[in-house]
LUMTI-985737 format. One line per 10 residues: for each residue x, y, z of C-alpha. Coordinates in Angstrom, 1 decimal, m for minus. Example, Ala and Ser with C-alpha at 12.3 -4.5 7.8 and 13.67 -1.06 7.14 Angstrom:
LUMTI-985737
12.3,m4.5,7.8 ~ 13.7,m1.1,7.1 $
//
This chain:
LUMTI-985737
0.0,0.0,0.0 ~ 1.5,3.4,m1.0 ~ 2.4,5.8,1.7 ~ 0.4,9.0,1.3 ~ 2.0,10.8,4.3 ~ 4.7,12.4,2.0 ~ 2.3,13.4,m0.8 ~ 2.0,17.1,m1.3 ~ m1.1,18.8,0.2 ~ m3.7,19.9,m2.3 $
m3.4,23.6,m3.3 ~ m6.0,25.7,m1.7 ~ m5.4,28.8,m3.8 ~ m5.6,29.1,m7.6 ~ m4.0,32.1,m9.3 ~ m6.3,34.5,m11.0 ~ m6.6,34.0,m14.7 ~ m7.3,37.5,m16.3 ~ m10.6,37.8,m18.1 ~ m10.8,39.4,m21.5 $
m14.5,40.0,m22.4 ~ m15.3,40.0,m26.1 ~ m17.0,43.0,m27.6 ~ m20.8,42.6,m28.0 ~ m23.6,44.8,m29.2 ~ m27.3,44.8,m28.4 ~ m30.0,46.6,m26.3 ~ m28.4,45.8,m22.9 ~ m24.9,46.8,m24.1 ~ m26.3,50.0,m25.5 $
m28.2,50.7,m22.2 ~ m24.9,50.2,m20.3 ~ m23.1,52.6,m22.7 ~ m25.8,55.3,m22.1 ~ m25.8,54.8,m18.3 ~ m22.0,54.9,m18.2 ~ m21.8,58.1,m20.2 ~ m24.5,59.7,m18.1 ~ m23.0,58.8,m14.7 ~ m19.4,59.6,m15.6 $
m20.6,62.8,m17.2 ~ m22.4,63.9,m14.1 ~ m19.5,62.9,m11.9 ~ m16.8,64.8,m13.8 ~ m18.9,67.8,m14.9 ~ m21.0,68.5,m11.8 ~ m18.3,70.4,m9.8 ~ m17.9,72.9,m12.6 ~ m21.5,74.0,m12.8 ~ m22.1,77.5,m11.4 $
m25.1,78.6,m9.3 ~ m25.5,82.3,m8.3 ~ m26.4,82.5,m4.6 ~ m25.4,86.1,m4.0 ~ m22.1,87.9,m3.2 ~ m21.6,86.3,0.2 ~ m22.0,82.6,m0.9 ~ m20.0,80.3,m3.1 ~ m21.3,80.0,m6.7 ~ m20.5,76.3,m7.1 $
m23.7,74.3,m7.7 ~ m22.7,71.3,m5.6 ~ m20.2,71.9,m2.8 ~ m19.4,70.2,0.4 ~ m18.0,73.2,2.3 ~ m16.3,71.5,5.2 ~ m14.6,74.6,6.3 ~ m17.9,76.4,6.9 ~ m19.7,73.2,7.7 ~ m22.4,73.5,5.0 $
m23.5,71.5,2.0 ~ m24.8,73.3,m1.1 ~ m26.9,71.6,m3.8 ~ m28.1,74.1,m6.3 ~ m30.7,76.2,m4.4 ~ m30.6,73.9,m1.3 ~ m28.3,74.7,1.6 ~ m27.9,72.1,4.3 ~ m26.5,73.2,7.7 ~ m24.8,70.9,10.3 $
m27.9,70.6,12.5 ~ m29.9,69.5,9.4 ~ m27.8,66.4,8.9 ~ m31.1,64.4,9.0 ~ m31.5,65.4,5.4 ~ m28.3,63.5,4.5 ~ m29.4,60.6,6.8 ~ m32.7,60.5,5.0 ~ m31.0,60.3,1.6 ~ m28.9,57.4,2.8 $
m32.0,55.6,4.0 ~ m33.6,56.2,0.6 ~ m30.5,54.9,m1.2 ~ m30.6,51.7,1.0 ~ m34.4,51.2,0.3 ~ m33.8,51.9,m3.4 ~ m31.2,49.2,m3.5 ~ m33.6,46.8,m1.8 ~ m36.3,47.8,m4.2 ~ m34.4,47.2,m7.4 $
m32.8,44.0,m6.1 ~ m36.2,42.6,m5.2 ~ m37.6,43.4,m8.6 ~ m34.7,42.9,m11.0 ~ m31.9,41.2,m9.1 ~ m28.4,42.8,m9.0 ~ m29.2,45.5,m11.6 ~ m27.2,48.0,m9.4 ~ m24.1,45.8,m9.7 ~ m24.6,45.3,m13.4 $
m25.3,48.9,m14.4 ~ m24.7,51.5,m11.8 ~ m22.1,50.4,m9.3 ~ m18.9,52.6,m9.5 ~ m16.7,49.4,m9.7 ~ m18.7,48.2,m12.7 ~ m18.8,51.6,m14.4 ~ m15.1,52.3,m14.2 ~ m14.2,48.6,m15.0 ~ m16.3,49.0,m18.1 $
m14.4,52.1,m19.0 ~ m11.0,50.5,m18.4 ~ m12.0,47.5,m20.6 ~ m13.1,49.8,m23.3 ~ m9.7,51.6,m23.3 ~ m8.0,48.2,m23.2 ~ m9.9,47.1,m26.3 ~ m9.1,50.3,m28.2 ~ m5.4,49.9,m27.5 ~ m4.8,46.1,m27.6 $
m7.7,44.8,m29.7 ~ m10.7,42.6,m29.0 ~ m10.7,39.4,m27.0 ~ m8.5,37.1,m29.2 ~ m5.9,39.8,m29.7 ~ m5.7,40.5,m26.0 ~ m5.5,36.8,m25.2 ~ m2.6,36.3,m27.6 ~ m0.8,39.3,m26.1 ~ m1.4,38.0,m22.5 $
m0.1,34.5,m23.4 ~ 3.0,35.9,m25.2 ~ 5.9,35.2,m22.9 ~ 8.4,37.4,m24.6 ~ 8.3,41.1,m23.8 ~ 9.1,42.6,m27.1 ~ 8.8,46.3,m28.1 ~ 5.2,45.9,m29.3 ~ 4.0,44.3,m26.1 ~ 5.8,46.9,m24.0 $
4.4,49.7,m26.0 ~ 0.8,48.5,m25.8 ~ 1.1,47.8,m22.1 ~ 2.6,51.2,m21.3 ~ 0.0,53.0,m23.5 ~ m2.8,51.2,m21.7 ~ m1.4,51.8,m18.3 ~ m0.9,55.5,m19.0 ~ m4.5,55.8,m20.2 ~ m5.7,54.1,m17.1 $
m3.6,56.3,m14.9 ~ m5.0,59.4,m16.5 ~ m8.5,58.2,m16.0 ~ m7.7,57.5,m12.3 ~ m6.1,60.9,m12.0 ~ m9.2,62.5,m13.4 ~ m11.4,60.5,m11.0 ~ m9.4,61.5,m7.9 ~ m9.3,65.1,m9.2 ~ m13.0,65.3,m9.7 $
m13.7,64.0,m6.2 ~ m11.7,66.7,m4.4 ~ m13.4,69.4,m6.6 ~ m16.6,68.6,m4.7 ~ m15.0,70.0,m1.5 ~ m13.6,73.3,m2.7 ~ m14.2,75.8,m5.5 ~ m13.3,73.8,m8.5 ~ m11.6,76.4,m10.7 ~ m9.6,77.8,m7.8 $
m8.5,74.3,m6.6 ~ m7.6,73.3,m10.2 ~ m5.3,76.3,m10.5 ~ m3.7,75.6,m7.1 ~ m3.1,72.0,m8.1 ~ m1.3,73.0,m11.3 ~ 0.8,75.7,m9.5 ~ 1.6,73.3,m6.6 ~ m0.1,75.6,m4.1 ~ m2.9,73.3,m3.1 $
m3.1,71.8,0.4 ~ m1.2,68.5,0.9 ~ m4.5,66.9,1.8 ~ m5.8,67.6,m1.7 ~ m2.8,65.9,m3.3 ~ m2.9,63.0,m0.9 ~ m6.6,62.3,m1.5 ~ m6.2,62.6,m5.2 ~ m3.3,60.2,m5.3 ~ m5.1,57.6,m3.1 $
m8.2,57.7,m5.4 ~ m6.0,57.6,m8.5 ~ m4.2,54.4,m7.2 ~ m7.4,52.7,m6.1 ~ m9.2,53.5,m9.4 ~ m6.2,52.3,m11.4 ~ m5.9,49.1,m9.4 ~ m9.6,48.2,m8.9 ~ m10.7,49.0,m12.5 ~ m7.5,47.8,m14.3 $
m6.3,44.8,m12.4 ~ m8.7,43.6,m9.6 ~ m11.9,44.0,m11.6 ~ m14.2,41.1,m10.9 ~ m12.2,40.2,m7.8 ~ m13.6,43.2,m6.0 ~ m17.2,42.0,m6.7 ~ m16.5,38.4,m5.7 ~ m14.3,38.9,m2.6 ~ m14.5,42.5,m1.4 $
m18.1,43.5,m1.9 ~ m20.6,42.2,0.7 ~ m23.6,42.7,m1.4 ~ m23.5,39.4,m3.4 ~ m23.7,37.6,0.0 ~ m26.8,39.4,1.3 ~ m28.7,39.9,m2.0 ~ m30.6,36.6,m1.5 ~ m32.5,38.1,1.3 ~ m34.0,40.7,m1.1 $
m34.9,38.1,m3.8 ~ m37.6,35.5,m4.1 ~ m39.0,33.2,m6.8 ~ m40.7,36.2,m8.5 ~ m37.5,38.2,m8.9 ~ m36.5,38.8,m12.5 ~ m32.9,37.9,m13.1 ~ m30.6,36.7,m15.9 ~ m30.9,32.9,m16.5 ~ m30.5,30.2,m19.1 $
m33.5,28.2,m20.3 ~ m31.8,24.8,m20.1 ~ m35.1,23.0,m20.9 ~ m34.9,24.6,m24.3 ~ m31.2,24.7,m24.9 ~ m30.2,21.2,m23.7 ~ m28.7,18.9,m24.9 ~ m26.3,21.4,m26.5 ~ m24.2,20.6,m29.5 ~ m22.2,22.3,m32.3 $
m22.8,19.9,m35.2 ~ m26.2,20.6,m36.5 ~ m25.9,18.5,m39.7 ~ m24.7,15.3,m38.1 ~ m26.9,12.3,m37.3 ~ m29.1,12.9,m34.3 ~ m29.0,16.7,m34.6 ~ m32.7,16.9,m34.4 ~ m32.4,15.7,m30.8 ~ m30.3,18.7,m29.8 $
m31.5,21.8,m28.0 ~ m31.2,25.3,m29.3 ~ m27.8,26.0,m27.6 ~ m25.0,25.4,m30.2 ~ m22.3,25.5,m27.4 ~ m20.5,28.5,m29.1 ~ m19.5,29.9,m25.7 ~ m20.5,33.4,m26.9 ~ m22.2,34.0,m23.5 ~ m19.0,33.1,m21.7 $
m16.7,35.1,m23.9 ~ m18.6,38.4,m23.3 ~ m19.0,37.9,m19.5 ~ m17.0,40.5,m17.5 ~ m17.0,38.0,m14.5 ~ m15.8,35.1,m16.6 ~ m18.7,32.8,m15.6 ~ m20.9,30.4,m17.6 ~ m24.5,31.4,m17.1 ~ m25.5,28.0,m18.3 $
m24.2,26.6,m15.0 ~ m27.1,28.2,m13.2 ~ m27.3,31.1,m10.8 ~ m23.9,32.1,m9.3 ~ m22.8,34.6,m6.7 ~ m20.4,36.1,m9.3 ~ m23.1,37.0,m11.7 ~ m23.8,40.8,m11.7 ~ m26.9,40.6,m14.0 ~ m25.3,42.9,m16.6 $
m27.2,40.9,m19.3 ~ m24.4,41.0,m21.9 ~ m24.8,37.3,m22.2 ~ m28.4,38.0,m23.4 ~ m27.1,40.2,m26.2 ~ m24.5,37.7,m27.2 ~ m26.9,34.7,m27.2 ~ m29.7,36.6,m29.0 ~ m27.2,37.6,m31.7 ~ m26.2,33.9,m32.2 $
m29.9,32.7,m32.1 ~ m30.7,35.2,m34.9 ~ m27.9,33.9,m37.0 ~ m28.9,30.2,m36.7 ~ m32.6,30.9,m37.1 ~ m33.7,30.1,m33.6 ~ m36.0,32.1,m31.3 ~ m34.3,34.7,m29.1 ~ m34.5,34.5,m25.4 ~ m32.5,31.3,m24.7 $
m30.8,33.5,m22.1 ~ m33.1,36.1,m20.7 ~ m34.5,37.9,m17.7 ~ m36.8,35.3,m16.2 ~ m38.1,34.5,m12.7 ~ m37.9,31.1,m10.9 ~ m41.6,30.8,m11.0 ~ m41.6,31.3,m14.8 ~ m39.1,28.4,m15.1 ~ m41.6,26.1,m13.5 $
m44.4,27.3,m15.8 ~ m42.3,27.1,m19.0 ~ m41.1,23.6,m18.2 ~ m44.8,22.6,m17.9 ~ m45.5,24.2,m21.2 ~ m47.4,27.2,m19.8 ~ m47.0,30.9,m20.8 ~ m44.8,33.0,m18.4 ~ m46.4,35.7,m16.4 ~ m46.2,39.3,m17.7 $
m43.3,41.3,m16.4 ~ m45.5,43.8,m14.5 ~ m47.0,41.0,m12.4 ~ m43.5,40.1,m11.3 ~ m42.7,43.7,m10.4 ~ m46.0,44.7,m8.8 ~ m46.0,42.3,m5.9 ~ m46.2,42.9,m2.1 ~ m42.5,43.0,m1.3 ~ m41.7,45.4,m4.1 $
m44.7,47.6,m3.3 ~ m43.7,47.7,0.3 ~ m40.2,48.9,m0.5 ~ m41.7,51.4,m3.0 ~ m44.0,52.7,m0.3 ~ m41.3,53.1,2.3 ~ m38.9,54.7,m0.2 ~ m41.7,57.2,m1.3 ~ m42.6,57.9,2.3 ~ m39.0,58.9,3.2 $
m38.7,61.0,0.1 ~ m42.0,62.8,0.7 ~ m41.0,63.4,4.3 ~ m37.7,64.9,3.3 ~ m39.4,67.2,0.8 ~ m41.9,68.3,3.4 ~ m39.2,69.0,5.9 ~ m37.2,70.9,3.3 ~ m40.1,73.2,2.3 ~ m41.3,74.0,5.8 $
m37.9,74.6,7.4 ~ m37.5,78.2,8.7 ~ m35.0,80.6,7.2 ~ m34.1,81.8,10.7 ~ m33.4,79.7,13.8 ~ m32.7,80.4,17.4 ~ m31.2,78.4,20.3 ~ m31.2,79.6,23.9 ~ m28.7,78.5,26.6 ~ m29.3,79.9,30.1 $
m26.1,80.9,31.9 ~ m26.2,78.8,35.1 ~ m23.3,80.3,37.0 ~ m25.0,82.1,38.7 ~ m28.6,81.2,37.9 ~ m29.7,84.7,38.7 ~ m28.2,88.0,39.9 ~ m29.9,90.5,42.3 ~ m29.2,94.1,41.2 ~ m28.8,97.0,43.7 $
m32.5,98.0,43.3 ~ m33.7,94.5,43.9 ~ m34.3,93.6,40.3 ~ m33.7,89.9,39.5 ~ m31.7,89.3,36.3 ~ m31.2,86.1,34.4 ~ m28.6,85.8,31.6 ~ m29.0,83.8,28.4 ~ m26.7,83.0,25.4 ~ m28.9,83.3,22.3 $
m27.6,81.9,19.0 ~ m29.3,83.4,16.0 ~ m28.9,81.7,12.6 ~ m29.4,83.7,9.4 ~ m29.8,81.4,6.4 ~ m30.2,84.3,3.9 ~ m27.4,85.4,1.6 ~ m27.5,89.0,3.1 ~ m27.3,90.6,6.5 ~ m30.6,90.8,8.2 $
m31.9,92.8,11.3 ~ m33.3,90.4,13.9 ~ m35.4,91.7,16.8 ~ m35.4,89.7,20.1 ~ m38.5,89.9,22.3 ~ m40.3,87.7,24.8 ~ m43.8,86.7,25.8 ~ m44.8,85.6,29.3 ~ m45.5,87.5,32.5 ~ m45.9,91.2,31.9 $
m43.3,92.0,34.5 ~ m40.4,90.4,32.5 ~ m38.4,92.6,30.2 ~ m35.5,91.9,27.8 ~ m32.2,93.7,27.2 ~ m29.4,92.9,24.8 ~ m25.7,93.2,25.8 ~ m23.9,96.0,23.9 ~ m27.0,96.8,21.9 ~ m29.0,100.0,22.3 $
m32.4,98.4,21.7 ~ m33.6,94.8,21.1 ~ m32.5,94.6,17.4 ~ m29.3,93.0,16.3 ~ m27.9,92.6,12.7 ~ m27.0,89.0,12.0 ~ m24.4,88.5,9.1 ~ m25.4,86.5,6.1 ~ m25.3,82.7,6.4 ~ m23.8,82.9,9.8 $
m24.7,82.0,13.4 ~ m24.5,85.0,15.7 ~ m24.0,84.7,19.5 ~ m25.8,87.4,21.5 ~ m25.9,87.7,25.3 ~ m29.4,88.6,26.4 ~ m30.6,89.7,29.9 ~ m34.1,89.1,31.2 ~ m35.2,91.2,34.2 ~ m38.0,91.0,36.8 $
m38.6,94.1,39.0 ~ m38.5,93.6,42.8 ~ m41.6,92.3,44.5 ~ m43.0,91.0,41.2 ~ m44.3,87.5,40.8 ~ m41.4,86.3,38.6 ~ m38.9,87.8,41.0 ~ m40.4,85.9,43.9 ~ m41.1,82.6,42.1 ~ m38.4,80.0,41.9 $
m39.2,79.1,38.2 ~ m41.3,81.1,35.7 ~ m41.8,79.9,32.1 ~ m41.6,82.3,29.2 ~ m40.9,82.3,25.5 ~ m38.1,84.0,23.5 ~ m39.1,85.3,20.0 ~ m36.8,86.4,17.2 ~ m38.3,88.2,14.2 ~ m36.6,88.9,10.8 $
m37.6,92.6,10.3 ~ m37.0,92.3,6.6 ~ m39.7,89.7,5.7 ~ m41.4,89.1,9.1 ~ m40.3,85.5,9.6 ~ m40.3,84.4,13.2 ~ m38.9,81.7,15.4 ~ m39.3,81.0,19.1 ~ m37.8,79.0,22.0 ~ m39.3,78.2,25.4 $
m37.1,78.5,28.5 ~ m37.2,79.3,32.3 ~ m36.7,82.4,34.4 ~ m35.2,81.7,37.8 ~ m36.4,83.9,40.6 ~ m35.4,84.3,44.2 ~ m36.1,81.3,46.3 ~ m36.7,82.7,49.8 $
//
């Protein structure tokens, strides 16, 4: 009996074999081109769009102004205490991902994920420089590094690097005035953080889109592992109709060809797949539902005179129907089902809530902080005085006069520190801190009561907008 103790252990790791997708045309490929151009165009162009907000505010349409702690999106301005708008948008993004996955599988991964979009762009550049699938395969398998291979490789890598550099550059333009920052970058006067961020994003884009590609989707992204919770037997996803395609075979004029299915085993669906999988093997975690295999298979079916749809968007419930010879359900019945409608309702509810909050939010705001040390002061004439720090927020693009008053017991009066009357000018788009005194005359009820409730009011004298805050006046406890 042979001794197996010295036999080498089986390899647990297989080196990655690069994938070189073949060029394909069709409705899904055209849809991906349109979406890629749209999303990349928005990403690269958006920081350069101007939006006039007045002389005191930046004129960049979309700006994350971290220095002044504000977010500008065209006519909308979000302040730090309004972060719930950002949180609401993130909730909508999550619900939208659940919604589309429940209805159409991993369409986000196949059409809109940044990894997919930039990888698509890098493959397009690679195809322009090195040729289509067969040419790229020959170049990859060529062991000798001659001048031609070195030239093609360097040209491709330089093009990838420039795309990555533009990607990192576009990102940092969202955090500062784009024309000013671009000039500072060129003249080497920009902050080191800008250069560091741009180089990090350049490297990650270069590596993820050029070399890692499908490995990011398979090993780094968590979504393939949790998408099953969003899907059921009614979810439309890319699948192979094996009951129609099997048994597959290439030789259609040989004996027994009439027993073959529609699949001619041309591997066109495999050759166009950016993930390198065979959709005919069934549903796989690596499939991103990009539908390029549908375009490739439909093209082949048209050439051999077979019906299209051997590979198509179908639901698991339709597979059972079709195997039994029944007609599949209409697409709208798959989409309009309780789970999808629930996600749609939740998504819409959050969106409507955000819009409602956006349109009813005041243009002026006030916060009041009583000074507790001491809680009150007794003046020489017996008057009781409480001190408050009042923060006034002016969201307008111009200076505004704000008048501070109060409502409550008639005995209470208000004074502003270093201000002749009760009106203070608050600078445009700033929070202004004003110390305010509230006084109660001696022997009055507020002066004798330990705690008296009242309300601060602030009014914008330009347009009449008002805001209020309730607080407490502390009297003498004796």
